[in-house]
N, C-alpha and C positions, 0 to 999 in steps of 0.2 A: 669651769670646763677644762681648763688646761691641766688641772690636777687629776681629773678623771682620765684624761688622755695619757697622763704620765703613768698611772697605774695600768691602764689598758696596754700601753706600749710595753711595759714590763711583762705583762701576761702574754702579749703577742710574741715578744722575744722568747719567753719561756716555752710557749707552745711551738714556735717555729724550731727551736732547738730540739724539742721532743719529736718533731716530725722527721728529723734526720734518721738515718738507719743506724747511727752509732753515737755512743756517748764518749768515745775515746778522745782524749786530748793529750797533747804533748807538753810536758813540763820538765824543764832541765834535762833534756835528752831522753827522758823516759816516757813511755806510753802509759797513761793512767786510765782507769775506768774501762778497761777491756772487759767485755762480758762474754762468757761462754755458757750457753744454756743447754741443759739436757732435756730432750723432748719428754713429755709425760708418758709417751708410749714406750719408752725404753725401760726394760725391767731393771729393778734396783740391783746395783752392783757397786760396792765400795771401791773395787779396783779401778773403776772408771775415773773416779775423782783423783786417785793417786797417779794414774797414768796421764791424766790431763795436766796435773802439776808438773810431772817429769817432762812432758812434751814442751810446755811453755818455758820451763827453766832451761832446757837445752837449746830451745829455739832462741831464747834471749841472747845467749852467748854467741850463737851462730850469726844472728842478726847484727850484733855489735861489730863483729869482725867484717861481715859482708858490707856494712855501711861505713867502713873506714873509721870505726870507733866513735860513731855518732849516736846510734839509737839502740834502745833496749826496752824490754817490758818491765815496767815498774810495779804496777799493781793490777791484779786480775780478780774479777768476781766470777765464781762458778755458781750458776743458778740451778738449784736442785728441785725436781718436781714435787708438788704437794703430796702426791701419792707415795713418795718414799718415806721411810720411817724418820721421825724427828731425831735431833741430836743436840746436846747442849752447845756444841760449837757452831751450829747453824744459826744465822741471824735472819731477820726479816729484810727483804729487799727494800731499797729506797726508790730510786728511779729505774733500777735495772728491770728489764722485762725480756720475755722470750722474743717478742716481735722486733726489738731493737738490738738483739744479741749480734755480736760480731762473728761468733762461731756457734753453729747449731750442731749438737750431737743427736742424730736421729737415724731411724732405720733407713736403709737404702731405698731409693726410688723404686727399684725393682729388686727382688730377692737375688742375693749373690753379687749385686753391683756395689762394691764397697769403694769405688774410686772417689777420692777426695776431690772436691771442686769448689769453685767460687761462683756464686750467682752474680754475673757481671754483664750488664747490657748497656753501659754508657761508653763514652768515647775515651780514647787514649789519654791518660793523665787524670781521669776522673775516678772518684771512689766507687767501689762496687757495693753490693747489698750485704752479703754474708758468705761465710765459708760453711760448707756442709761436710762433716765427718760422720762416719758410721761408728757404732759401738765396736764392731770387730776391728776396724782400723785403729781406733784409739787404744784398744787392748793389745795391739801389737801382732794381731793375727795375719796381717797383710804386709809385713815388713819386707819380705822377699820381693813382692811385686811392686812396691812403691818406695821402699827405702825407709830410713829412720824417720819417725814422726816429727821430731824437732826440726830437722832440716826441711821436711815437706811443709811444715807450718809456715816457714819463712817464704817458701815458694808461693803458697796461697796468700800470705799476708801481702806480698808484692802486688798480686792481683787486686786484693781488697783495698789496700791503702793508697797505692800509687797508680793504679789503673794501667799496669803493663800487661803484656800478653805472652803466651807460650812461644818458645823458640823451636818447638817441634810441630809437625802438622801431620796427623794420621791420615788425612784425606790426600795430602801431597807429601808422602814420606821421602821422596827422592826428587832431584832436579838435575838438569844439565848445567854444569858450571861453565864459566868462560874459559876454564882451562881444558874444556872438552872432555871432562870426566863426569860420570854420574856420581853424585854425592848424596849422602843422607842429609835430610833437612835437620840442621842442628846449629848451635852456636856455643862455642866457637868451632871452627873446622879443625882445631887441634885435638878435639875428642876423637880417639881412634877406636876401631872395631872392625867387625866383619859384616858384609852384606850376604845373607844366606837364606836359602829356603830350607826350613827345618820342620820335618813332619814326623809325628809319632803315631803308630798304630799297633794296637795290641801291646806287646812288651818291647818292640824294637823301634828305633828312631833312625831317620836318614837325614843326611846333610848334603845339600847340593848347591852349586853356584846359581846365582840369580840369572834368569833369562831376560833379554831386552824385548819389550813389546814393540812390534814394527810400527804401530800407529803413534804411540806416545813417545817412542824412542827412549823410554825409561824402563826400569825393572818392573816386572809384573807384580800383581797384587799380593802374591804369596811370599814376596821377598821382604825380609825384615833386617833391620840394623841391630846387631848385637854388640854393645860396647865392651871394650876390654875392662876387666875388673880393676886392673892396676893402670892408672893414668898419671900423667904429670900436669895436665892442663887444669887451670883454676876456674875457668868459666865455661858454662854459665848456669846459675841457679835456676833460670827460667827454661833451660833445656832439660837437664837431668841432675838435680841437686843430690841425688842418691849416690853419685860417683864420689868416692872418698876424697879425691883431690880437689873437687869443685868447692870453692870458697867465695866466689865473687860473681857479680853480674857482668854480662858482656858490656864492654865499653866501646867508645868510638874507635879505639885502635884494633880491637880483636873482633868487632861485630861482623857477622856474616850477612852482608846486605843482599847477597844473591839468593839466599834460601827463601822459599815461599812460606815463611812462618807468619803466624798471626801478628807477631810483634812488628814485622816489616810491613805487613798489609795495613794494620790499624794505626801504626805510629810513624808512617811515612819514612820507613827505613832507618829510623833512629834506634840506637841501642837502648836496652833496658836501663842501663846506668845513666844515659843522657836524660831519659824521662824522669827517673827517680831523683837525680841530683838537681833537677829543675823544680821539684815539688816544694810546697811550703814547709814541709818538715825539714828540708835541708837548708832552706833560706833562713830558718830560725834557729839553727844549731851550729855548734862548732865541735870539732873532735874533742873527746875527753882524754884527760891525762892518765886516769886510772881506770881499771876495769869496773864495770857497774856492779851494784849489789844484786843478789838473786831476786826474782819477783816475789811480791807479797800477795798471798791469796786470801780472799774472803769467801766463805761458804755461805750462800744465801738460799734458804728454802722458801719457796713460794707458799704463801698462806692465803687465807680467805681475803677477798677483796673488801676494803673498808671505804665507804663512799657516803658523802653527805650532799644532798641536793640543797642549794642555796638559791631561793626563788624570790624575785622582785615582785612585790605587790603594791608598789607605790602608785600614786594617782596617775602618773604618766603612762602606766601600763594599761590604762583603760582605753587608750586610743588605738585605732587601726586593728582591732581584734587581737591585740598583743596578748592579753591575758588568756583568751581562748586558745590561741596557738601554742602558748607556753604549756597550758594544761594538757592539750592534746599530745604534745611531744613527750611531756613528763609521764603521762599515763602509758603511752606506747613503750617508753623506756622501762617502766616498772612491770608492765604486763609481759613484755616479750624480750627485751634486750638484756637486762641484768640477769646474771647467772645465779642459779640456786646455790646456797651456801654463802653468798655475799652478805655483808653487813651494810645496811642502808639507813641513814637518818635524814631528817628534813628540817630546814630552817627557812622561815619567811622573814623578809625585811621590808620596811618602808623607812621612816626616819629612825626607827629602832628595829632590833631583831628579836624574834621569839622562836623558841624551839617547839616545833610541831610534832616531832617524833625523835626520841633518842634512837641510837643505833639498834636495829633489830635484824636478826639473821633471817634471810629469805629461805624458807623451807617448803612453803606451799602457798596456795592462793590466799590463805587467811592473812599472812603478813603483807602480801601485796595489797590486799583490800584495805588493810589498816592504813597503809601509806596513801593509797588513792583517796581515802576519806579525809586526808590532811591537806590536800591541795588547796590553794587560795581560791576564794570565790568572788571576792570584792577587791578592787584596786583603789586604795585611798592613801593619802599622806605623802610625806617627802621621801627622799631617797638617801640611804646611808649604806653604801656597799660595804664599807669597812665593818659596820656592825654585823652584817651578814657573815662576812668571812671570819671575824674573830669569834663569833658565837659558834660557827661550825667547827673551829679549832677546839673549842671547849667540849663540844659534843664528842669529837673524835678522841680527845685525850682520855675520856673515861674508859675507853677500850684499848687505846693504843697511845700510851703516854708520849711516845716519841714523835707522833704525827707523820714522820718520814714515810713516804710511799703510800700514804692514804690519799684519797681523791676527793676533790670538791668540784661539783658541777655548778658553776655560777651562771645563772641566766638573768640578764638585766638589759634595760634599754639605755643605761649609761648616763642618765640625766642626774649627775651628782657632782658637786664641787668640793667635796670634803675627803676625797679618797687618798690624798697625800699622806695622811697620818698612819696608814697601815701598809705603806709600800715596803718598809723594812721587814715587817712581820711576814709578809708574803714571801719576800726573798729568803728569809732565814728558816721558814717553816719546814722546807723539804717536802711539802705536799705537792701532789700533781693537780694542777688547777686547769680544768676544762672551761674556758670562757666561751659562752654563746651569747651574742649581743644582738639586740633588736633596735630598730629605729635610727633616724638620721644622726642622733647625737652619739651613736656608737661608731662613728666614722672610722676610727682606727682599729676597731675590734676584728677578731679573726673571721667571724662568720656573720654576714648580713643576709637575712632571709627575705625573699621576695614572695610573689603571689602563690607559688605552688608549695610543695611539701619539703622545702629545704630544711626547715627547723626539725621536722621528723627525721629526715636523713641525718642531720647532725647528731641528734640523740641516738639514732640507730647505729651510728658509727662508734659509739662509746662502749663497745664490747671490751671485756678485759683483755689486756695485752698478754696475759699469762694463762688464759683459759685454753684447755685442750681444743684444738680446731674442730673436733667432732661435736663439741658442746656449744660452739658459738652460734649465735643467730645470724643467718645469712639472708640478705635481701634479694628476693626474686623479682620484685616489681616495685617501682616508685614512680608514680605518674600523677600529674596534676593538670587540670584544664580550667580556664575561665570560660564559662559557657554564656553566650549571649542569645542568639536566635535559636541555635540548635540546642535542645535541652538534654540530649543524650550523651553519655560517655560510655562507650562500649569497647571492650578489648578482651584479650585472653592472657592467661598466665600459664607457663609450663612448669610442671613439677616433675623433675627427673628422678631416677631411681637412687641417686646419691643423697637426696634430701627427702623430707616428708614428715619428719617428727616435729611436733609443736608448731605446725603450720598455722599462721595467723594472718587474717585479712583485716585491714583497718581502712575505714572510709571516714573522711572529714568533710565538713561543709562550712560555709560562712553565714548563711541566712536561715534556710529551712531544711529540715531533714529530707534527703532525696529518697526515692524508691530504690531499693537495692535488690538485685537478683543475681544469684551465683549458681552456676551449674557445674557438676563434677564431670570428668571425662566420659561417663556413661550417659550424660545428658539429664541426670537427675537433679532437680532443684534442691539446694541445701536448705537446712533449717534457717530460721530468721536470725539476723544479726542482733547482738545486744546493743541497744541504743542508749547513748548518754547525751541527752539533749542539752544539758547544762554546758558540757564541754564541746558540744557540736561534733560528735564523733559516734561511730558505730563499729563494732568489731565482732569477729567470729573466730573461735579456735576450733580447728579440725581435730577430733579425738583420734588417738592412736597415730598411725602413719597414714598420711594423705595418699590418695590414689595417684599413681603415676599417670601422667598424660596432660592434656590441655584442658584447663579450667576456664570457663567463660563467665565474664561478669557484665552486667548492664546497670548503669546508674542513670536515673532520670531526675534532673533538677526540678525543684518546685518553686524556684525564684528566678528572676531574670533581671540583671545578670547574676550568676552564681559561680563560685569557685569550688570545685570538687577535687579530692585527691584519693588515690588508692595506693596502699602500701601492702606488700605481701612478704612475709618472712617465714623461714623454716630452719630446721636444724638437720644435721646428718641423720639419715635413716638407720645407719649401722655404724657403731663405733669402730669397727674393723675395716670399714671402707671409707677412705677419705672423700669428702664431698668436693665437687668442682667449686673453685673459688676465683674471685676476681679482686685484685688490688690495684688501685689507681694512684698516681702521683704526678706532679710536675717535676721538671728537672731542678727547679729552684723555687723558693718561696717569695722572693722579691726580685723585681726586674725593672729595667728602664728602657724605654723606646730608643732606638729601633732594634735592640737585641731580641732575637726570637726566643721562644720558649718551646719545650718539648713535653708532650703528654705521653706518659707511659702507662700501660695497663698490662698486668700479668694475669694470664688465665692458666690455672694449674689444677691438677688433681693430685693432692699431696705434693710431691716434688716433680711430677711428670708434666711437661708442657702440653697444653691443649692447642692443636693446630687447626686452622681452617674455620675458626669462629668469625662471626660478624661482630665487630667491636666498634662502637661509636662513643665519642666524647661529647658531652653537652657542657659548654662553658658559658656561664651567665655573668654578666657584668653587674656592678652595683645598682645600676638603674633598671636592670631586668632585660637588657638586650642579650639575646642568645645566639651562640654560634655552635653548629654541629659539625664535627669532624669525623670522617671515617679513619680509624686507626688501622695500620697495616703491619704485618709481620713478614715483610718481603726483603729485608736486608738492604734496603735502599733509603735514601733521604735520611730521616731522623732515626730509622730503625737499624741498629748496629748489626744484628745477626738474623738471618732468615731462619724461620721455623724454630725459634727458641721459646715460643709461648709468650713473648713480650711484644705487644702491639703498640706502635709509636706513630707520632706525627708532629710536625712543627705547628706551632700556633703563633700567628702574626696578626690576626684580625682584631687589633686593639681598637675599641670604640671610645674609650675614655680612660682617665686616670682613676686609680683606686683599686678596690678589691674585686676579684673575680672568683667564682666558685666552680669547681669541677665535679661532674658526675659522669660515670662511665656505664654503658650498657653492653653486655655481651650476650650473644645469642648463637646457639649451635643448631644446625639442621641435621636431620637424619642422613647418614652416609657421607656428609660433607666434612664432618669434624672427626679428628683423629687424635689419639694419644701418641706423643713422640716416645719411641723406645730407643732412640739413639743415645750414645754416651754423651753426657753433658759437656759443653765447651768449658774452657778455662780450668782444666783439671791437671793434676799431676800426671806425668808420663808413666804409663804402664811399662814395666821392664820385662821384655819377653825372656831375657836370660842374659848371662854374662859370658865373656870369653876369658877362660882361666887357663893360662899356660897353653894357649892355642886351641883349647877344646871348649866347645859351647856347652854351658850348663844351663838348661832351660828352667823357667818357672812354670807353675801350673797355668794352663791357658785361661784367659779371661772369659767369663761367661758372655756369650753372644746370643743375639736373637736373629732369626732368619729374616725378619722384616724391620724396617725403620719405624713404621707406624702401625697403630692398631685402630681400626674404625670403631667409633662410638655409634651404636645403633639406636640412638634416641635423641630427642631434642632437649635443649636446656636453655634457661635464661637466668641472668644475674644482673644486678645493678650494684654499684659501689660508689661511695662518696670519696673524692680525691682531695678533699679539703679546700683551702683557699690560697690565693697568691695575690700579691699587690704589685701593680704596675704604675710607674711614674714617667713623667716627661713625654706623654702622648700629646701631640699637637692638637689644637682645637679643630674639629672637623665640621663646625657649624656652617662655614661658608666655602670650604674646600676639602676635597678628600685627602686622606693621608698621603704624604709624599712617598714615591716608590724608592725605598731605601733597602729593599730586600732582594738580594741576588738569588740566582738559582742555587739549589743545594749541590753539594759535592757528589759527583758520581763515585760510588764506593764498590761497585760490583763489575767493573769493566773486565771482560774476559776476551782472550785472543787465542785463535787457533790458526795454524797454517794448513793450506790445502793446495799442494803444488806450488805455483808461484803467487798464490793469492792469500791474503790475510783476512780472516773473518772475525769481526768484532761483535760482541753483544753487551748490552748494559740496560739498566733501568732508567727511563727518562726522568730527569729532574723537572721542576716547574719554573715558571716565571718568577714566582715568589717562593723560594725554597722548593717545597714539593707540591705546590698548587699552580695550575695553569700550564702554559706551554712556552718553552724557551724560543728565542729567535733563531739561534744558530749554534752549531758545534764547531769548535776548533780542535782538530786532531793533529798531534805532532808526534814524531818518532825520533829515536836517537839510538846510538850504539852504547850509551852509558846511562845507567839508572840515575846516577847522581846528577849528571848534566841535565837530564830531563826534569828531575825534581827541582834543581836549584836555578836552572836557566831555561825554563819552559819556553819563554817567548823567543829564544834564539834557536830553538830546535827546528828541524825540518817539518813543514806543514803539509798535510795530506789534502788533496783537492776534495772538498765535500759539497761541491755545487749541487749534486743530485740528492743530497741528504736533507730531507724535510723533517724537522723534529715532530715527534708525537706528543700527546698530552702526558702530563706527569704520571709516573708509575706504570706507563706502558713499556713493553719490551722493545728495545731498539736493536736493529741489526744493520751492519754496514760491512761491505767487502771492498778491498782495494788491492792493487798490485804495486809493490814498492819500486818497480823499475826493472830494467834489463837484468837478467840473471846469468852468471857464468858459474859452471860447476867448480866449486873450490872448497874452501874450509867451512866447517860448521860455524854459524854466526847467530848471535842473539840480536833481536830487534825489540826495543822497548817502546811501548805506546801509551799515551795519556790523552785525556780529553778535558777541555774547558768549555763550559756553556756560557752563552751570552743572552741576556734578556732584552726586551724591547727598549729599556732605558739605558742600554749599553753597560749594565752591571754584569760583572763576570763572576763565575763560581770559583771556588778553590779548584786547583788541578786535581783530577781524579786519581784513584789508585793507579799504579803503573802495571800494565799487563805486558807480557813478553811472549815471543815465539822463538823457537829454536829450529833452524833449518839446516839441511845439508848443503845449502847453497851460500854463495857470497852475493849479497844484494847490492846492486849499484843504483843509487838513487840520483835521478837527474834533477838538478836543483837550480832554480833561477833566483839569484840574490835579490833582484829588484822586485820580484813578485812574492818572495818568501813561499813559493809553492813549487811542486814538481813540474818540470817542463822538459823540453827536448834538448836543453843546453847541456853543459859539461857535467859528466857524472861524478857522484860522490859515492865511494864504496865503503861499506863497513869492513873493518879489518877482520 
């Protein structure tokens, strides 16, 4: 058994590495295995490839200097779509795929929106998802607006690799500095320019001084900062790398801590260089003595998928309906998930392996039916996983001698003690191995399936990572119930207008075929399902494009107890209209108690975020215990950014050690769900123009929309598997509940405004355990110094919060207070932060720091023995 676990541990490690968003690794100061993928929807253009090479080559030199001669790009793969013409210099990809690409070259989210950005929704210092460049940007058509592409790539790479944020803020482009001047949000303040209102109409343009808004005491919305074309300041790349003199990131000496930049907000006022130099990349490198070599490029063209099913038919598969469930999932995969054009073979194994089907190309139902007829029907004999794997390698080699990049789907219950002999072959093969394990002896395997349709979900998730998104099978419903006294399983499925092609309904059972009824949105009963009593499943394919609307199904069990499941999948209705998609993941694959985990679910249509959806996560433990979490896109708790289409929540309800599985459901109701039309976050700064010899030279205006969102006038539903994660060191809860070791989550959206002599605060309530429950109390403190408040919070002046009663987590909190007697004097800044305390006296991290600026000097009456405001001696902010 130890040897099996050794192989499984290898496969688990391999799969967990594949589950990351990037294959990049750092070797001798150079980044290797960087993947740039061109979207299949991008028209063929050889110039794109050459421009990408030029971009990365110039970026490598710029990066080397910006990181003090430490880091450069060593080798890069450019992934070319299958629908582009072949070339002798194009090789077949190995592990590189579109879904794991670090850079995606794809059409803009909205026409004309060519802004480069990084999909980033994790915390400061954590890696992001991918960089999105448009073809027009790569081809150099937007250089005036965004600057040279090589420099800009380094700006986005810093988002992606090191988790730093922008040092400009279009929502707060100006701020009142402690020097009593209105400054443009930037880093460093050594960057010079003009603040002007510049408007063009017809053929004439006017330039005016900016006017101060009486409410905000800042420049009005039409005021812009135009940088001088010629500068001497070297920082910062995260403000505006397009300035010729900018060669560095802001550091502790020149960082602008006053500016309301995302870098300050997300990284607790640390400079970008402080975050970057604290990364693993810097801890593992030293400066180089000589300049680095230029990057080496590999051109890889996506080709047909090559896949071999390796199915366990040993005697142990006869227990607990394992063989039935394996065949149900394999049939679902062959009927609905695998893409046309793919090459698929099949190997069975017990104590030896046999080839049941050489690789055949899926072109129609006839190939699928041939494979379906090859599924095992009897479970007998011993178990030799290695025989199955090595035989699959032989099958694949007949079509693809290198094996690299081919896929093996290995399904086994893991009861084998001889697997050590093929561990090296698996390591060296270069094949992508999807391990799906059943039964208690597959303890260390990636996916353990329990009573419902987890195994079908696992096979359903095995869509090609390189398929065109409009060709992929999307799961609309995945539901399973064990029925005891109530014999009915009734529900509805929504088919929205972005899907409907190849719609497929699948029902499974354990004991006896149920009665099945399905009505379309008009209330018409559909034709009968095709029943496969041997595999205990029934299915129905809807011809053409399924009718948009709510479909209703009713299943009646004919045995008691009985387990029934319903799975519904579909594909995009129109190749030119991206379907709504849901992708789910945990923030890490392994964890130990009491560290929390975070569930993330992205709901998108193409690259546009979908807002206002109802998103829930279902987390199931190894023993079948289920936790349901409502995921939120509110910019609080685990959610980094409000309204970015990423729904998040902390998970701390650990019930046992071992493996947990994640599934996410997303539902949108009519009129409540909206597409976001806002410019994406974490993008390169748009340059409105330059000041050249004192004269403003403007760039073309950026395409804007009149509205931030667009209402979706229909319902939709999606489900998605988020894979598995493993938790250790969870205490035994047989005789006692888990100890309370979870503090409240950090408040990250504290906002302050001044109204006369009163300061009004708003924030989202944290919970007793991160973002669940209700905290016991809030501690609010204020200071005249951002850094004093950050570094010495406990010593700062405390506001009396006796009348503040905390609300339940994720509620909106408001609080108003007067900071003391006021005498009309100099403009002053007051900085405010909050800490939450739970019933076990655990404290949260100190919140983000809010500030107010007033035309008054605030004198705070402070009692040292109470650490609160009182009527004793006053303390005045300077």
